[in-house]
N, C-alpha and C positions, 0 to 999 in steps of 0.2 A: 586854721581851717583850710582845706584844699581849695585852690583857685577854681576848681570845676564844680564846687558845691554851692547850692542855693539853699538858704535856711528859711524856715517858716515857723510860725507859732499857731497853736490851736487852743481853743477854750473848750475843755471837756469837763462837765460837771463842776464848774467853778475853778478848775485847775488850769494853769497855763502850761501847755505841753509843747515841746519843740522837736524839730526834725530837720535833718539836712538831706538834700537830694542831689544826686548826680544825674542831671537830666539826660534823656536819650537824644540821639541825633535825628531820629525819625519818629513820625506819629505811629500810634498803635503798637508801641513796643511793650514787651512784657516788663513788669516791675518786680524787682527783687527787693524784698524788705528784709534787712539784716538786723537782727536783734542781739545786742551785746549781753554779756554775762552780768552778774550782780556786781555793781560798782559802788555800792553804798559806802564803802570805806574810802572811796577816792573821788570826791565830788569834783575835783579839778579835771577829771577825765572828760566831762561834758564839753570842755572848751574845744575839743576836736574828737570826732567819733573814733573810738579805738578800733572799731571794726573796719574803718576806712583804711587804716594802716596795716591791720593784721590780716586782712584778706585781699584777694586780687580782683574783687568784683568791679571796682571803679576803674582800675588800671586797664581792664580789657572790655569795658562797657561798650565802646564803639565797635570793637571786633565782634562782640556777641550780640549787638543790637538790643541792648537792654537799658533800662533806667535802674538806678539803685537808690533806695531810701534807707537812711540811718536814723530811726526814731530814738529818742532818749527816754529811758524808763523814769518813772516818778521816784525821786530820791535815789536815783541810780539803780533801780531794780524794777522787776515786772511782777504784776499780780498773776502768777502763772497757775494758780489753782491748787497748789500744795498747802496753802494757808500758813506759810512761814515767813514770807518776805515783808518788808515794811509796806510795800504797795498792796499786797494781799490783805494785811491786817487793817489797812486804812480803807479797804473797800474800793480801791481805784478800778475804774472801768477801762482796762487796757484794750479790751475787744473793741469798744466804741472808738478809742483813740486810733487803733490801727486801721479800722474801717475808714476813719476820717482821713488818714494819710493816703490810703488808696484812692479815695474820692478826690482829694486835692490834687494828687499827681495826675489823675485822669483829666481834671478840669484845666490844670495849669500847663501840663506837659504832653497831653494827648496820649498817655499810656492806656493800655487795655486793662480795665479793672478786673475782668474775669480771667486774666492771664497772669495773676500774681503768684510769685514764688516766695514763700516765707522761709527764712533761714535763721537759725538761732544757735548760739553757743551757751552751754551751761544754763543759767537762769533763763537766757533767751531761747534755749532749746526747749525747756519745759513750756515756755510761753508759745513756742511755735506749735507744739501739740495742741495747746488750748485753742489757739486761734484757728488752726486747721479744722478742729471740730466745730467751732462756732461760725466760721465763715467759709464753709466748704464750697459754697456756690462761687466764691471769688478765687479760691486757692486750689488749683488743680494739682499742685506739687508743693511739698514742704520738705525741709531737711533739718534734722536735729543732730548737732555735734556735741557729744558729751552731755547728754540730757535725755533720760528715759521718760516714759509716759507717767504722768502723775496719777497715782492710784485712785485719788479722790474723784477723778474724772471718768472712771471706767464705765459708768452706767450711761454716759452721754453718747448719743448716736448722731453722727453727722447726717445732713440731708443729702450729701453727695459723696461719692468715693473720692479719695485724695491720695495720690501717689506719695510715697515716703522714702527718703533716704536717711538711714539711721547709722550714725558713726560713733563708735566708742572704743577707747583704748582699754586693753586688759590690765593695765597698770595704773588706772585712774583712781586715786584715793578719794576724790571728792564725789564723783559719780561712778561708783563701782560698776563694772560691766554686768554684775549680777543684780544690780539694783540695791535698794536699801532706804534708810531714813535720812532725813536732813540732819545736819549738825545742830540745828535749833531744836529745842525741846518744848513740849507742851507746858501748860500752866502748872502741872504737878510733876514736871520732870519726865513725863512719858515720851517715848519715841514719837516723832511727828513728821509729817510731810513725806510719806513713802513714795518712791518711784519704782517702776518696773525695770527689770534688767533688759539688756539688749534683745535677747531671744524672746522674752515674754512680750516686750513692746512690739517687736516685729510681728509676732503671732496675733497680737490684738489688732493691729492695723490690717493684717491680711484677712482676718475674720470680718472686720468692718467693711473692707473693700470687696469681699467675696472672691479673693484671689484663689485660683484652683490649681495652678501649675508651679512647680519648683524647678528652677533652672539649675544646671550643674554648679557646684561651688567653685569659685575661682580663688586659688590660693597662691600667694607669692612669698618671698622671704620675709616680708614685713607685715602682711595683712591677709585677710580672708574675707570674702563677701559671698552672700547667698541671696538670690533674688527670687521672689514669687511674682508670677505674672497672671494674666487672665482675669484681673479684677474688673468690676463694672467700668465701662467706658475705656477699657484697656489699661487700667491703673496697675501699678507695680509697687512692690515694697522691697527695698534692699537693706539688708543688715550687714554692716561692714565693721569687722573687728580689726583693730590696729594692734599688732603684737608689740608689747612694751610701751604702748602709747599711754601718755598721761592725760591730764586735763588741758589738752592743747589742740591747736588747729592744724591738721595735717597739711604740710607744704609750706608752713610759715614758721620761721624761727620764733622761739619764745621771747617776748619782750625782755630786755636786759634787766629791768627791775623785778622780774619774776624768776630770774635764773636760779636763785638759791632756794626756791620753794620746792617741796616734795611733789612728785608726780608731774615733772616737766619733760618727760620723754616725748619726742615728736618724730614722726616719720617725714622724710622729704621725698619719699618715693612717688607721692602724688599730691596734687594741690586740691584740697577739698572743694574750693570754689569752682575750679574747672570741672571737677567730676560732678558736682551738683548741677551745673549748667548743662553738661553733656547728658546727664540722666533726664533732666527736665525737658530738653529740647523737643522730644517726640511725644511728650505726655501732657501738653497744654491743651487738653480736650475741652470743648465748651461744656457748660454746666448741664445742659440738657442730655448730653451723652453720659454723664457721670451720676445721674439721678439714681438714688437708692430706693 
C-alpha cells in the first residue's frame, strides 16, 4: 500500500466495504473517486489499489489540489447496472457505498462533497455512468474510460446535468467502440448486458444535459475528440476516440502481467488522468446551477 494512503472500512447492508484515500493537502478540495475494472479473477489485487499504480492521480494530487479515493468493488467488481457482474447479481448497493465514501472523505479530510469527480475504467467506467445518474447532485463531472453507457439504464433521468469525458479505443475487443453485449450470457444463453457505443453514449449524455453546441473536432495522429458544450450549468460532453487503442488507460503502460492479452494497444500521446482533471477544472459547478 502506498505510504500516502489512508484505509478505511464501511458497513453497507451488512457487507464490509473498503477504500483507500490519498488525502488532500488543503480543505475543501475536490475528491476524485477512481473505480477499477472487474478484478473478480484476481482477489489479490485488493492488497494495493491497481488504479493507484496505473493512473497518475495520486502522484500529482498536491499539484492539482485534489484528494483521491480508491474504493474496492464487492468480490472485485461493481454492480454497474448491466446485470452481469457478481456484485450486480448479488444486489449489492454500490451507489450507497460510493455516497458513503464521499461523506466519509468530507468528514475526515474536509473534501467538498459536491465537487466529486468520478472516474472509471471498464467495469468501473460502467459504474461511473450509473453513479453519475444516481448522484448527479454530488458529481458535476465524471469520466468513463473503456466503458459505454449500460443500455438498461437508458430510461433513468438524473436530477442535475453532469459533464462527461468518454474515452474508447477503436481496437478494444472487450468494450468495442460500437458497443455490444457482455461476454456473460443470460440464463438461456441469450446476449446480456448491452452497452452503448461511444457515439451513442455521448449523444445520450448530450441529450440529458441539453448540450446545444458542437465544437470543432480535434484530430491528431493517434486520437480524435469531439466536444458538445452549452449544457445546463455550462456542462460539456467530450467523446475521445483512441486510434488503435485497446482495453487500456491512455498514458500508462500496460501492466506486465497483461502484456500478452489481446487488445493491449495504448497511446502515450496523452495521460488520461491529466486530461480528465484539465477537463473537469472549469466544470465543477454547484448543484443549483446544474439543476434539470
